[in-house]
C-alpha positions in Angstrom: -54.7 154.6 99.7 -53.6 158.0 101.4 -54.8 158.6 104.9 -56.5 161.9 105.4 -56.4 163.4 108.7 -59.5 165.5 109.4 -59.5 168.6 111.7 -62.1 168.7 114.5 -64.4 171.5 112.8 -64.8 169.0 109.7 -65.5 166.0 111.6 -69.3 166.7 111.4 -68.9 166.2 107.6 -67.3 162.9 108.1 -69.7 161.5 110.7 -67.0 162.1 113.6 -64.2 160.4 111.8 -60.7 161.8 112.5 -59.2 159.9 109.8 -60.3 158.4 106.4 -58.7 156.4 103.7 -58.9 157.8 100.3 -57.5 156.2 96.9 -56.4 159.0 94.7 -53.3 160.0 92.5 -53.3 163.5 93.2 -54.6 166.0 95.8 -57.2 167.2 93.4 -58.4 163.7 92.8 -58.4 163.1 96.8 -60.6 166.3 97.3 -63.1 165.1 94.7 -63.3 161.4 96.0 -63.4 162.8 99.7 -66.3 165.1 98.6 -68.0 161.9 97.1 -67.7 160.0 100.3 -68.5 163.1 102.5 -70.5 165.6 100.7 -69.6 169.2 101.6 -65.9 168.7 102.0 -65.0 170.1 98.6 -66.6 173.4 99.5 -64.6 173.8 102.6 -61.5 173.1 100.9 -61.8 174.8 97.5 -63.3 178.0 96.3 -66.1 178.3 93.6 -63.3 178.4 90.9 -61.7 175.3 92.2 -58.6 176.8 93.9 -57.5 176.0 97.4 -59.1 178.3 99.9 -56.6 180.8 101.5 -57.5 179.9 104.9 -57.1 176.0 104.4 -53.6 174.4 104.5 -53.3 171.1 103.0 -50.2 169.0 103.8 -48.7 165.9 102.3 -46.3 164.1 104.5 -45.8 167.3 106.5 -45.1 169.6 103.3 -47.7 172.2 102.6 -49.0 171.5 99.0 -48.4 175.2 97.9 -44.7 174.5 98.2 -45.2 171.5 96.0 -47.4 171.1 92.9 -50.5 172.6 94.6 -53.7 170.4 94.0 -51.6 168.6 91.3 -49.3 167.2 94.0 -48.9 163.4 93.3 -49.9 161.1 96.1 -48.3 157.5 96.8 -49.9 154.5 98.4 -49.0 155.4 102.1 -49.0 159.2 101.9 -50.5 161.1 104.7 -52.6 164.1 103.9 -53.4 166.7 106.7 -56.1 169.4 106.5 -55.6 172.2 108.7 -57.5 175.5 108.9 -55.4 178.7 109.0 -55.5 180.4 112.4 -56.2 184.0 112.4 -57.1 186.8 114.7 -55.3 188.8 117.3 -55.4 189.1 120.9 -57.1 191.6 123.0 -55.1 194.7 124.2 -54.3 194.2 127.8 -52.3 197.3 128.6 -53.4 200.9 129.1 -55.3 202.6 126.3 -53.3 203.9 123.4 -52.9 207.9 123.7 
C-alpha cells in the first residue's frame, strides 16, 4: 500500500488526516481510490479531461511524476506519494516607484 502525504489545504477532504494508505498499482489508480475514500480529491488533482492539473505536483519517492510516466507511474508496496500544490505569485514592490 502506498502512503500518501496530504497537504494542509486538502486535509479538509481527508477529515484532517495528513497521511493516508492507498492500495494502487499506478498513480492514476491511486487518484481514483483516493477519491473513492475521500470524495472531492480527484477534482483537486485532475482536470475535467483527466490530466494532472498544472498547479499540482505529485511526487513518488521524491521524484515528480511528470519526469516519470505521469499518471501511469507504477507504484510499489512501500512507495511514498506526496501531493504538493505549486506555489505562485510574486512579492510586493518595496522600492521607489518605477519611472
